[in-house]
C-alpha positions as YAML, in Angstrom:
chain: A
units: angstrom
residues:
- id: 1
  name: MET
  ca: [11.03, 11.44, -22.32]
- id: 2
  name: ARG
  ca: [9.89, 7.82, -22.55]
- id: 3
  name: VAL
  ca: [9.18, 6.02, -19.26]
- id: 4
  name: THR
  ca: [8.24, 2.36, -18.79]
- id: 5
  name: HIS
  ca: [6.84, 1.17, -15.47]
- id: 6
  name: VAL
  ca: [7.02, -2.52, -14.53]
- id: 7
  name: ILE
  ca: [5.03, -4.33, -11.82]
- id: 8
  name: THR
  ca: [4.49, -8.00, -11.04]
- id: 9
  name: ARG
  ca: [0.68, -7.99, -11.05]
- id: 10
  name: LEU
  ca: [-2.21, -5.56, -10.89]
- id: 11
  name: ILE
  ca: [-4.17, -6.98, -7.96]
- id: 12
  name: VAL
  ca: [-6.23, -4.73, -5.68]
- id: 13
  name: GLY
  ca: [-3.55, -3.25, -3.44]
- id: 14
  name: GLY
  ca: [-1.75, -0.09, -2.47]
- id: 15
  name: ALA
  ca: [1.38, -0.55, -4.61]
- id: 16
  name: GLN
  ca: [-0.77, -1.32, -7.64]
- id: 17
  name: GLU
  ca: [-3.06, 1.68, -7.08]
- id: 18
  name: ASN
  ca: [0.04, 3.88, -6.72]
- id: 19
  name: THR
  ca: [1.53, 2.55, -9.95]
- id: 20
  name: ILE
  ca: [-1.62, 3.00, -12.02]
- id: 21
  name: ALA
  ca: [-2.19, 6.51, -10.63]
- id: 22
  name: SER
  ca: [1.42, 7.38, -11.51]
- id: 23
  name: VAL
  ca: [1.13, 6.08, -15.07]
- id: 24
  name: LEU
  ca: [-2.22, 7.78, -15.73]
- id: 25
  name: GLY
  ca: [-0.98, 11.05, -14.20]
- id: 26
  name: LEU
  ca: [2.33, 11.08, -16.05]
- id: 27
  name: ARG
  ca: [0.69, 10.47, -19.44]
- id: 28
  name: ARG
  ca: [-1.07, 13.82, -19.04]
- id: 29
  name: LYS
  ca: [2.24, 15.63, -18.62]
- id: 30
  name: PRO
  ca: [3.65, 17.27, -21.76]
- id: 31
  name: GLY
  ca: [6.75, 15.65, -23.15]
- id: 32
  name: ILE
  ca: [6.28, 12.29, -21.41]
- id: 33
  name: GLU
  ca: [5.42, 9.00, -23.10]
- id: 34
  name: VAL
  ca: [4.59, 6.30, -20.57]
- id: 35
  name: ASP
  ca: [3.54, 2.67, -20.58]
- id: 36
  name: LEU
  ca: [3.15, -0.15, -18.06]
- id: 37
  name: ILE
  ca: [4.30, -3.78, -18.14]
- id: 38
  name: SER
  ca: [2.71, -6.30, -15.79]
- id: 39
  name: GLY
  ca: [2.45, -10.00, -15.24]
- id: 40
  name: PRO
  ca: [-0.94, -11.73, -15.22]
- id: 41
  name: THR
  ca: [-3.41, -10.75, -12.49]
- id: 42
  name: THR
  ca: [-4.57, -13.92, -10.77]
- id: 43
  name: GLY
  ca: [-5.84, -14.82, -7.32]
- id: 44
  name: PRO
  ca: [-8.65, -13.86, -4.93]
- id: 45
  name: GLU
  ca: [-7.40, -10.29, -4.43]
- id: 46
  name: GLY
  ca: [-9.23, -8.90, -7.48]
- id: 47
  name: SER
  ca: [-7.82, -6.96, -10.43]
- id: 48
  name: LEU
  ca: [-7.13, -3.30, -11.12]
- id: 49
  name: GLU
  ca: [-6.71, -3.86, -14.86]
- id: 50
  name: PRO
  ca: [-10.20, -2.38, -15.51]
- id: 51
  name: LEU
  ca: [-8.80, 1.01, -14.41]
- id: 52
  name: LEU
  ca: [-6.80, 0.95, -17.64]
- id: 53
  name: ALA
  ca: [-9.68, -0.18, -19.84]
- id: 54
  name: ASP
  ca: [-9.98, 3.27, -21.43]
- id: 55
  name: SER
  ca: [-6.26, 3.29, -22.25]
- id: 56
  name: PRO
  ca: [-5.46, -0.25, -23.41]
- id: 57
  name: GLU
  ca: [-2.37, 0.98, -25.26]
- id: 58
  name: LEU
  ca: [-0.72, 1.70, -21.91]
- id: 59
  name: LEU
  ca: [-0.65, -1.89, -20.66]
- id: 60
  name: HIS
  ca: [1.49, -4.76, -21.92]
- id: 61
  name: LEU
  ca: [1.16, -8.15, -20.22]
- id: 62
  name: ILE
  ca: [3.96, -10.71, -19.89]
- id: 63
  name: PRO
  ca: [2.37, -14.04, -18.88]
- id: 64
  name: ASP
  ca: [5.64, -15.46, -17.52]
- id: 65
  name: LEU
  ca: [6.11, -12.58, -15.07]
- id: 66
  name: VAL
  ca: [4.66, -14.39, -12.04]
- id: 67
  name: ARG
  ca: [4.99, -13.73, -8.31]
- id: 68
  name: PRO
  ca: [6.26, -17.16, -7.10]
- id: 69
  name: ILE
  ca: [9.87, -18.12, -7.79]
- id: 70
  name: HIS
  ca: [9.82, -20.17, -11.01]
- id: 71
  name: PRO
  ca: [13.26, -20.48, -12.70]
- id: 72
  name: VAL
  ca: [11.92, -21.29, -16.17]
- id: 73
  name: LYS
  ca: [9.28, -18.56, -16.23]
- id: 74
  name: ASP
  ca: [11.61, -16.09, -14.51]
- id: 75
  name: TRP
  ca: [14.26, -16.57, -17.20]
- id: 76
  name: SER
  ca: [11.63, -16.21, -19.91]
- id: 77
  name: ALA
  ca: [10.20, -13.04, -18.33]
- id: 78
  name: TYR
  ca: [13.69, -11.57, -18.01]
- id: 79
  name: ARG
  ca: [14.43, -12.20, -21.68]
- id: 80
  name: GLN
  ca: [11.10, -10.73, -22.79]
- id: 81
  name: LEU
  ca: [11.69, -7.62, -20.69]
- id: 82
  name: ARG
  ca: [15.21, -7.20, -22.02]
- id: 83
  name: ARG
  ca: [14.04, -7.52, -25.64]
- id: 84
  name: ARG
  ca: [11.22, -5.05, -25.11]
- id: 85
  name: PHE
  ca: [13.52, -2.50, -23.48]
- id: 86
  name: ALA
  ca: [16.08, -2.92, -26.26]
- id: 87
  name: THR
  ca: [13.36, -2.36, -28.88]
- id: 88
  name: GLN
  ca: [11.40, 0.43, -27.19]
- id: 89
  name: ARG
  ca: [14.52, 2.17, -25.81]
- id: 90
  name: PRO
  ca: [12.90, 3.97, -22.85]
- id: 91
  name: ASP
  ca: [14.86, 6.76, -21.18]
- id: 92
  name: ILE
  ca: [13.73, 5.49, -17.78]
- id: 93
  name: VAL
  ca: [12.55, 2.12, -16.51]
- id: 94
  name: HIS
  ca: [10.69, 2.44, -13.21]
- id: 95
  name: THR
  ca: [10.01, -0.84, -11.40]
- id: 96
  name: HIS
  ca: [7.65, -1.77, -8.57]
- id: 97
  name: SER
  ca: [7.22, -4.85, -6.30]
- id: 98
  name: GLY
  ca: [9.58, -7.74, -5.62]
- id: 99
  name: LYS
  ca: [9.79, -9.97, -8.67]
- id: 100
  name: ALA
  ca: [9.30, -7.20, -11.25]
- id: 101
  name: GLY
  ca: [11.72, -5.04, -9.28]
- id: 102
  name: ILE
  ca: [14.53, -7.58, -9.57]
- id: 103
  name: LEU
  ca: [13.94, -8.90, -13.09]
- id: 104
  name: GLY
  ca: [12.95, -5.50, -14.47]
- id: 105
  name: ARG
  ca: [16.04, -3.71, -13.20]
- id: 106
  name: LEU
  ca: [18.45, -6.42, -14.35]
- id: 107
  name: ALA
  ca: [16.79, -6.59, -17.78]
- id: 108
  name: ALA
  ca: [16.85, -2.80, -18.12]
- id: 109
  name: ALA
  ca: [20.56, -2.72, -17.32]
- id: 110
  name: ALA
  ca: [21.29, -5.49, -19.83]
- id: 111
  name: ALA
  ca: [19.33, -3.58, -22.49]
- id: 112
  name: GLY
  ca: [21.31, -0.40, -21.86]
- id: 113
  name: VAL
  ca: [18.51, 1.69, -20.33]
- id: 114
  name: PRO
  ca: [20.28, 4.83, -19.05]
- id: 115
  name: ILE
  ca: [18.17, 5.46, -15.91]
- id: 116
  name: ILE
  ca: [16.65, 2.77, -13.69]
- id: 117
  name: VAL
  ca: [14.33, 3.72, -10.83]
- id: 118
  name: HIS
  ca: [12.77, 1.40, -8.26]
- id: 119
  name: THR
  ca: [9.97, 2.21, -5.82]
- id: 120
  name: ILE
  ca: [10.13, 0.47, -2.45]
- id: 121
  name: HIS
  ca: [6.47, 0.11, -1.47]
- id: 122
  name: GLY
  ca: [7.31, -2.18, 1.43]
- id: 123
  name: PRO
  ca: [10.23, -4.21, 2.75]
- id: 124
  name: SER
  ca: [11.11, -7.47, 1.01]
- id: 125
  name: PHE
  ca: [13.12, -8.67, 4.01]
- id: 126
  name: GLY
  ca: [12.78, -8.28, 7.77]
- id: 127
  name: PRO
  ca: [11.71, -9.99, 10.99]
- id: 128
  name: PHE
  ca: [8.38, -11.06, 9.48]
- id: 129
  name: GLN
  ca: [10.06, -14.03, 7.75]
- id: 130
  name: GLY
  ca: [12.79, -16.61, 8.36]
- id: 131
  name: ALA
  ca: [16.55, -16.35, 7.99]
- id: 132
  name: LEU
  ca: [16.79, -18.14, 4.62]
- id: 133
  name: PRO
  ca: [14.14, -16.03, 2.82]
- id: 134
  name: ASN
  ca: [15.72, -12.91, 4.32]
- id: 135
  name: TRP
  ca: [19.14, -13.90, 2.99]
- id: 136
  name: ILE
  ca: [17.73, -14.66, -0.48]
- id: 137
  name: PHE
  ca: [15.74, -11.43, -0.77]
- id: 138
  name: ARG
  ca: [18.51, -9.26, 0.63]
- id: 139
  name: ALA
  ca: [21.04, -10.82, -1.78]
- id: 140
  name: ALA
  ca: [18.69, -10.21, -4.71]
- id: 141
  name: GLU
  ca: [18.13, -6.60, -3.62]
- id: 142
  name: LEU
  ca: [21.88, -6.05, -3.26]
- id: 143
  name: ARG
  ca: [22.44, -7.37, -6.79]
- id: 144
  name: ALA
  ca: [19.68, -5.24, -8.31]
- id: 145
  name: ALA
  ca: [20.85, -2.17, -6.37]
- id: 146
  name: ARG
  ca: [24.13, -2.20, -8.34]
- id: 147
  name: VAL
  ca: [22.24, -1.20, -11.49]
- id: 148
  name: THR
  ca: [19.69, 1.07, -9.81]
- id: 149
  name: THR
  ca: [20.05, 4.78, -10.46]
- id: 150
  name: HIS
  ca: [17.58, 5.89, -7.81]
- id: 151
  name: PHE
  ca: [15.10, 4.59, -5.24]
- id: 152
  name: VAL
  ca: [11.69, 6.10, -4.53]
- id: 153
  name: VAL
  ca: [10.35, 5.28, -1.07]
- id: 154
  name: VAL
  ca: [6.80, 5.75, 0.17]
- id: 155
  name: ALA
  ca: [8.13, 6.31, 3.71]
- id: 156
  name: GLU
  ca: [11.49, 7.30, 5.21]
- id: 157
  name: ALA
  ca: [11.36, 4.05, 7.18]
- id: 158
  name: MET
  ca: [12.17, 2.22, 3.93]
- id: 159
  name: THR
  ca: [15.26, 4.37, 3.39]
- id: 160
  name: ARG
  ca: [16.54, 3.54, 6.86]
- id: 161
  name: GLN
  ca: [15.91, -0.19, 6.46]
- id: 162
  name: TYR
  ca: [17.60, -0.46, 3.09]
- id: 163
  name: LEU
  ca: [20.61, 1.64, 4.08]
- id: 164
  name: HIS
  ca: [20.99, -0.46, 7.25]
- id: 165
  name: ALA
  ca: [21.06, -3.56, 5.02]
- id: 166
  name: GLY
  ca: [23.84, -2.02, 2.93]
- id: 167
  name: ILE
  ca: [21.58, -1.34, -0.06]
- id: 168
  name: GLY
  ca: [22.14, 1.96, -1.85]
- id: 169
  name: ALA
  ca: [23.57, 5.25, -0.59]
- id: 170
  name: PRO
  ca: [21.66, 8.16, 1.03]
- id: 171
  name: PRO
  ca: [21.64, 10.43, -2.07]
- id: 172
  name: GLN
  ca: [19.92, 7.66, -4.03]
- id: 173
  name: PHE
  ca: [16.69, 7.80, -2.00]
- id: 174
  name: THR
  ca: [13.74, 10.17, -2.40]
- id: 175
  name: ARG
  ca: [10.52, 9.95, -0.40]
- id: 176
  name: ILE
  ca: [7.38, 10.50, -2.44]
- id: 177
  name: PHE
  ca: [4.20, 9.80, -0.52]
- id: 178
  name: SER
  ca: [1.71, 7.49, -2.23]
- id: 179
  name: GLY
  ca: [-0.87, 10.04, -3.31]
- id: 180
  name: PHE
  ca: [-4.51, 9.42, -4.15]
- id: 181
  name: ASP
  ca: [-7.66, 11.29, -5.17]
- id: 182
  name: LEU
  ca: [-8.57, 13.04, -1.93]
- id: 183
  name: GLN
  ca: [-12.05, 14.24, -2.85]
- id: 184
  name: PRO
  ca: [-14.02, 11.00, -2.37]
- id: 185
  name: PHE
  ca: [-12.54, 10.67, 1.13]
- id: 186
  name: LEU
  ca: [-13.05, 14.34, 2.01]
- id: 187
  name: ASN
  ca: [-16.70, 13.89, 0.99]
- id: 188
  name: ALA
  ca: [-17.23, 10.57, 2.79]
- id: 189
  name: GLN
  ca: [-20.43, 10.46, 4.84]
- id: 190
  name: ASN
  ca: [-21.57, 8.36, 7.79]
- id: 191
  name: SER
  ca: [-24.48, 6.94, 5.81]
- id: 192
  name: ARG
  ca: [-27.28, 5.36, 7.86]
- id: 193
  name: ASP
  ca: [-28.47, 3.48, 4.77]
- id: 194
  name: LEU
  ca: [-25.04, 1.95, 4.18]
- id: 195
  name: ARG
  ca: [-24.75, 1.05, 7.85]
- id: 196
  name: ALA
  ca: [-28.13, -0.66, 7.71]
- id: 197
  name: ARG
  ca: [-27.06, -2.63, 4.63]
- id: 198
  name: TYR
  ca: [-24.29, -4.19, 6.72]
- id: 199
  name: GLY
  ca: [-26.43, -4.67, 9.84]
- id: 200
  name: ILE
  ca: [-24.85, -1.75, 11.70]
- id: 201
  name: ALA
  ca: [-27.17, 0.26, 13.92]
- id: 202
  name: PRO
  ca: [-27.02, 4.07, 14.04]
- id: 203
  name: ASP
  ca: [-25.61, 4.00, 17.58]
- id: 204
  name: ASP
  ca: [-23.07, 1.22, 16.96]
- id: 205
  name: LEU
  ca: [-19.46, 2.35, 17.24]
- id: 206
  name: VAL
  ca: [-17.60, 0.99, 14.23]
- id: 207
  name: VAL
  ca: [-13.94, -0.03, 14.36]
- id: 208
  name: GLY
  ca: [-12.83, -0.59, 10.78]
- id: 209
  name: LYS
  ca: [-9.92, -2.37, 9.19]
- id: 210
  name: VAL
  ca: [-9.10, -2.29, 5.48]
- id: 211
  name: ALA
  ca: [-6.64, -5.01, 4.52]
- id: 212
  name: ARG
  ca: [-6.22, -8.26, 2.69]
- id: 213
  name: LEU
  ca: [-7.41, -11.15, 4.85]
- id: 214
  name: PHE
  ca: [-4.09, -12.92, 5.16]
- id: 215
  name: LYS
  ca: [-1.07, -13.31, 7.39]
- id: 216
  name: LEU
  ca: [0.93, -10.33, 8.69]
- id: 217
  name: LYS
  ca: [-2.09, -8.01, 8.42]
- id: 218
  name: GLY
  ca: [-2.90, -8.22, 12.13]
- id: 219
  name: HIS
  ca: [-6.50, -9.41, 12.11]
- id: 220
  name: ASP
  ca: [-5.65, -11.96, 14.80]
- id: 221
  name: ASP
  ca: [-4.76, -9.12, 17.16]
- id: 222
  name: LEU
  ca: [-8.30, -7.76, 16.91]
- id: 223
  name: PHE
  ca: [-9.85, -11.17, 17.49]
- id: 224
  name: ALA
  ca: [-7.62, -11.66, 20.53]
- id: 225
  name: ILE
  ca: [-8.79, -8.48, 22.27]
- id: 226
  name: ALA
  ca: [-12.38, -8.42, 21.00]
- id: 227
  name: PRO
  ca: [-14.07, -10.39, 23.83]
- id: 228
  name: GLU
  ca: [-12.69, -8.18, 26.63]
- id: 229
  name: LEU
  ca: [-13.07, -5.03, 24.56]
- id: 230
  name: LEU
  ca: [-16.75, -5.77, 23.95]
- id: 231
  name: LYS
  ca: [-17.36, -6.35, 27.64]
- id: 232
  name: ALA
  ca: [-16.12, -2.81, 28.27]
- id: 233
  name: GLU
  ca: [-17.65, -1.29, 25.14]
- id: 234
  name: PRO
  ca: [-20.67, -3.38, 24.03]
- id: 235
  name: ARG
  ca: [-21.62, -0.88, 21.28]
- id: 236
  name: LEU
  ca: [-18.58, -1.82, 19.19]
- id: 237
  name: LYS
  ca: [-18.78, -3.52, 15.82]
- id: 238
  name: PHE
  ca: [-15.81, -4.49, 13.70]
- id: 239
  name: LEU
  ca: [-16.00, -3.82, 9.95]
- id: 240
  name: MET
  ca: [-13.50, -5.97, 8.03]
- id: 241
  name: VAL
  ca: [-13.08, -4.56, 4.53]
- id: 242
  name: GLY
  ca: [-11.37, -6.82, 2.03]
- id: 243
  name: SER
  ca: [-10.96, -10.45, 1.16]
- id: 244
  name: GLY
  ca: [-8.20, -13.00, 0.92]
- id: 245
  name: PRO
  ca: [-7.24, -16.63, 1.52]
- id: 246
  name: TRP
  ca: [-7.86, -16.41, 5.27]
- id: 247
  name: GLU
  ca: [-11.41, -15.07, 5.05]
- id: 248
  name: PRO
  ca: [-13.07, -18.45, 5.92]
- id: 249
  name: ARG
  ca: [-10.68, -18.87, 8.84]
- id: 250
  name: PHE
  ca: [-11.47, -15.42, 10.25]
- id: 251
  name: LYS
  ca: [-15.22, -15.99, 9.92]
- id: 252
  name: GLN
  ca: [-14.83, -19.26, 11.80]
- id: 253
  name: THR
  ca: [-12.81, -17.48, 14.50]
- id: 254
  name: ALA
  ca: [-15.54, -14.88, 14.96]
- id: 255
  name: ALA
  ca: [-18.17, -17.62, 15.24]
- id: 256
  name: ALA
  ca: [-16.06, -19.64, 17.69]
- id: 257
  name: LEU
  ca: [-15.76, -16.57, 19.92]
- id: 258
  name: GLY
  ca: [-19.52, -16.11, 19.79]
- id: 259
  name: LEU
  ca: [-18.99, -12.79, 18.04]
- id: 260
  name: ALA
  ca: [-20.30, -13.51, 14.54]
- id: 261
  name: ASP
  ca: [-22.79, -10.67, 14.97]
- id: 262
  name: ARG
  ca: [-20.06, -8.21, 15.99]
- id: 263
  name: PHE
  ca: [-17.71, -8.82, 13.03]
- id: 264
  name: VAL
  ca: [-18.96, -7.67, 9.62]
- id: 265
  name: PHE
  ca: [-17.07, -8.92, 6.54]
- id: 266
  name: THR
  ca: [-17.61, -6.94, 3.33]
- id: 267
  name: GLY
  ca: [-15.72, -9.31, 1.06]
- id: 268
  name: LEU
  ca: [-13.69, -7.97, -1.85]
- id: 269
  name: VAL
  ca: [-14.66, -4.42, -2.76]
- id: 270
  name: PRO
  ca: [-13.32, -2.25, -5.60]
- id: 271
  name: PRO
  ca: [-11.15, 0.73, -4.60]
- id: 272
  name: GLU
  ca: [-13.88, 3.23, -5.50]
- id: 273
  name: ARG
  ca: [-16.06, 1.82, -2.69]
- id: 274
  name: VAL
  ca: [-13.43, 2.25, 0.03]
- id: 275
  name: PRO
  ca: [-14.31, 5.93, 0.75]
- id: 276
  name: GLU
  ca: [-17.95, 5.17, 1.53]
- id: 277
  name: LEU
  ca: [-16.96, 2.28, 3.80]
- id: 278
  name: ILE
  ca: [-14.44, 4.41, 5.68]
- id: 279
  name: GLY
  ca: [-17.23, 6.97, 5.96]
- id: 280
  name: ILE
  ca: [-19.28, 4.66, 8.20]
- id: 281
  name: MET
  ca: [-16.34, 3.93, 10.50]
- id: 282
  name: ASP
  ca: [-15.71, 5.77, 13.76]
- id: 283
  name: ILE
  ca: [-12.14, 4.54, 14.19]
- id: 284
  name: LEU
  ca: [-9.73, 2.93, 11.75]
- id: 285
  name: VAL
  ca: [-7.26, 0.41, 13.12]
- id: 286
  name: HIS
  ca: [-4.15, -0.78, 11.28]
- id: 287
  name: THR
  ca: [-2.26, -3.68, 12.86]
- id: 288
  name: SER
  ca: [-0.05, -4.85, 10.00]
- id: 289
  name: ARG
  ca: [3.36, -6.35, 10.73]
- id: 290
  name: ARG
  ca: [4.74, -5.45, 7.30]
- id: 291
  name: GLU
  ca: [3.83, -2.34, 5.33]
- id: 292
  name: GLY
  ca: [5.80, 0.47, 3.71]
- id: 293
  name: LEU
  ca: [3.11, 3.02, 4.46]
- id: 294
  name: ALA
  ca: [-0.45, 1.73, 4.18]
- id: 295
  name: ARG
  ca: [-2.53, 4.03, 1.97]
- id: 296
  name: VAL
  ca: [-5.56, 3.39, 4.17]
- id: 297
  name: LEU
  ca: [-4.01, 5.45, 6.98]
- id: 298
  name: PRO
  ca: [-3.97, 8.77, 5.06]
- id: 299
  name: GLN
  ca: [-7.24, 7.79, 3.38]
- id: 300
  name: ALA
  ca: [-8.96, 7.43, 6.77]
- id: 301
  name: LEU
  ca: [-7.45, 10.71, 7.92]
- id: 302
  name: ALA
  ca: [-8.72, 12.42, 4.77]
- id: 303
  name: ALA
  ca: [-12.19, 11.23, 5.78]
- id: 304
  name: GLY
  ca: [-11.68, 12.80, 9.22]
- id: 305
  name: LYS
  ca: [-11.35, 9.49, 11.04]
- id: 306
  name: PRO
  ca: [-8.87, 8.91, 13.89]
- id: 307
  name: VAL
  ca: [-6.43, 6.03, 13.41]
- id: 308
  name: ILE
  ca: [-4.75, 3.53, 15.68]
- id: 309
  name: ALA
  ca: [-1.72, 1.80, 14.19]
- id: 310
  name: PHE
  ca: [1.06, -0.51, 15.19]
- id: 311
  name: ASP
  ca: [4.40, 1.30, 15.02]
- id: 312
  name: CYS
  ca: [5.50, -0.66, 11.97]
- id: 313
  name: ASP
  ca: [7.60, 0.66, 9.09]
- id: 314
  name: GLY
  ca: [6.22, 4.03, 7.94]
- id: 315
  name: ALA
  ca: [3.01, 4.17, 10.01]
- id: 316
  name: ASN
  ca: [4.47, 6.80, 12.35]
- id: 317
  name: GLU
  ca: [4.89, 9.22, 9.44]
- id: 318
  name: VAL
  ca: [1.12, 9.80, 9.29]
- id: 319
  name: CYS
  ca: [-0.22, 8.27, 12.49]
- id: 320
  name: LEU
  ca: [1.29, 10.95, 14.72]
- id: 321
  name: ASP
  ca: [0.86, 9.75, 18.29]
- id: 322
  name: GLN
  ca: [-1.55, 11.92, 20.27]
- id: 323
  name: GLN
  ca: [-2.05, 14.15, 17.20]
- id: 324
  name: THR
  ca: [-3.78, 12.22, 14.42]
- id: 325
  name: GLY
  ca: [-4.29, 9.02, 16.38]
- id: 326
  name: PHE
  ca: [-2.56, 6.57, 18.67]
- id: 327
  name: LEU
  ca: [0.64, 4.74, 17.78]
- id: 328
  name: VAL
  ca: [0.96, 1.38, 19.55]
- id: 329
  name: PRO
  ca: [4.11, -0.77, 19.89]
- id: 330
  name: SER
  ca: [3.87, -3.51, 17.28]
- id: 331
  name: GLY
  ca: [2.12, -6.55, 18.72]
- id: 332
  name: ASP
  ca: [1.17, -4.90, 22.02]
- id: 333
  name: ARG
  ca: [-2.40, -6.14, 22.32]
- id: 334
  name: ALA
  ca: [-2.96, -4.74, 25.80]
- id: 335
  name: ARG
  ca: [-2.01, -1.27, 24.65]
- id: 336
  name: LEU
  ca: [-4.12, -1.67, 21.52]
- id: 337
  name: GLN
  ca: [-7.16, -2.53, 23.65]
- id: 338
  name: GLU
  ca: [-6.49, 0.38, 25.99]
- id: 339
  name: ARG
  ca: [-6.24, 2.90, 23.16]
- id: 340
  name: LEU
  ca: [-9.35, 1.58, 21.42]
- id: 341
  name: GLN
  ca: [-11.31, 1.94, 24.64]
- id: 342
  name: GLU
  ca: [-10.00, 5.47, 25.10]
- id: 343
  name: LEU
  ca: [-11.14, 6.55, 21.65]
- id: 344
  name: ALA
  ca: [-14.45, 4.70, 21.95]
- id: 345
  name: ARG
  ca: [-15.29, 6.69, 25.08]
- id: 346
  name: ASP
  ca: [-14.22, 10.12, 23.83]
- id: 347
  name: PRO
  ca: [-15.99, 11.46, 20.71]
- id: 348
  name: ALA
  ca: [-14.30, 14.86, 21.10]
- id: 349
  name: LEU
  ca: [-10.88, 13.20, 20.95]
- id: 350
  name: ARG
  ca: [-11.91, 11.22, 17.88]
- id: 351
  name: ASN
  ca: [-12.95, 14.42, 16.17]
- id: 352
  name: ARG
  ca: [-9.77, 16.28, 17.16]
- id: 353
  name: PHE
  ca: [-7.50, 13.53, 15.82]
- id: 354
  name: GLY
  ca: [-9.54, 13.23, 12.61]
- id: 355
  name: GLN
  ca: [-9.47, 16.95, 11.85]
- id: 356
  name: ALA
  ca: [-5.72, 17.19, 12.50]
- id: 357
  name: GLY
  ca: [-5.17, 14.22, 10.21]
- id: 358
  name: ARG
  ca: [-7.27, 15.78, 7.48]
- id: 359
  name: LEU
  ca: [-5.04, 18.88, 7.46]
- id: 360
  name: LEU
  ca: [-1.90, 16.73, 7.26]
- id: 361
  name: VAL
  ca: [-3.18, 14.65, 4.38]
- id: 362
  name: ARG
  ca: [-4.42, 17.63, 2.36]
- id: 363
  name: ASP
  ca: [-0.84, 18.92, 2.23]
- id: 364
  name: PHE
  ca: [1.09, 15.75, 1.47]
- id: 365
  name: PHE
  ca: [-1.15, 13.17, -0.24]
- id: 366
  name: PRO
  ca: [-2.88, 14.69, -3.29]
- id: 367
  name: VAL
  ca: [-2.26, 12.44, -6.28]
- id: 368
  name: GLU
  ca: [-1.26, 15.54, -8.27]
- id: 369
  name: ARG
  ca: [1.60, 16.19, -5.85]
- id: 370
  name: MET
  ca: [2.84, 12.62, -6.22]
- id: 371
  name: VAL
  ca: [2.86, 12.86, -10.02]
- id: 372
  name: ASP
  ca: [4.54, 16.29, -9.97]
- id: 373
  name: GLU
  ca: [7.28, 14.97, -7.68]
- id: 374
  name: LEU
  ca: [7.84, 11.95, -9.91]
- id: 375
  name: GLN
  ca: [8.15, 14.17, -12.97]
- id: 376
  name: ALA
  ca: [10.59, 16.47, -11.15]
- id: 377
  name: LEU
  ca: [12.67, 13.46, -10.09]
- id: 378
  name: TYR
  ca: [12.82, 12.12, -13.64]
- id: 379
  name: LEU
  ca: [13.93, 15.50, -15.01]
- id: 380
  name: ARG
  ca: [16.57, 15.79, -12.31]
- id: 381
  name: LEU
  ca: [17.94, 12.31, -13.04]
- id: 382
  name: ILE
  ca: [18.04, 12.98, -16.78]
- id: 383
  name: ALA
  ca: [19.87, 16.29, -16.24]
- id: 384
  name: ALA
  ca: [22.39, 14.58, -13.95]
- id: 385
  name: LYS
  ca: [22.95, 11.82, -16.49]
- id: 386
  name: ARG
  ca: [23.58, 14.30, -19.27]
- id: 387
  name: ALA
  ca: [25.95, 16.31, -17.08]
- id: 388
  name: SER
  ca: [27.96, 13.21, -16.25]
...
């Protein structure tokens, strides 16, 4: 079985980590040949290409496969993909992300690839953007869906959204949670030395957020409630893990609020450092307005940390309200503040939520389970194709 994965770019992000883990896991399975096609990795988000440094034969770069809409480069990328598929003749093309998902599926169909799979890591349309972009992205998804054999979703919320938009049919969707290496998170420690490195005192209560510093990630919600929250809970510090185009703006906001000493910005960190940073958190908050199922939620739970999340997309599939954390209506800042105060004041509740979350994640999020489920799906699709 020959499988080619396609993604737009290998920046530091959940979809990219999922894709690389899938490719590296599948190549260890007997009877599977796998490779990965990507566009160039540019921008302030960092690159995951070094994770493939020991296996350079796996990665093929197409410079014209870029994220922004660019008719000339898009046509060139489509033609290069189609030629490569026609030459390599994979049994399955498995696409990820928006641009690669559209161009890759259409090119695979034109090249006669028998099975085309697409993973929906997050919605490409929805209330987070205007009517015209929604119409364009939905139309593109509808067109690509006509040649798609099967969809993998990282959360059932994606299945519901796409079916509601008239994309695909129920039997075409399979949920496979975005697995990861659990051990570094299970072993994460609340290191006093690491806290000190970031100016966090042993008795500070750390509210952490791991996300790109950009729109739709919900950082503004934390800034909005921080002054009142700190009046009630002066021990709090906010640990902002990640970087992005809005980092200078957020630092200015913290300074303007007089809270520069309460907000700690780590800057861009490689994925292997995320476990130790989650280890020094007491609570993880996730306020994104657009996310399939953020990997940081199960990662925090694996580290035994309680989570508070906006009820957005697939968050409620791991942030089980009153069980592994608190689920807050999306955008409800008053409720967010109330729940943060409740957890800040109750260490026993924090521990109970964290331990329940750890049990949940151990069952559903091992990277080995994700790879096994992908392999089983591929074999099932191939058997169905042969039978038909």
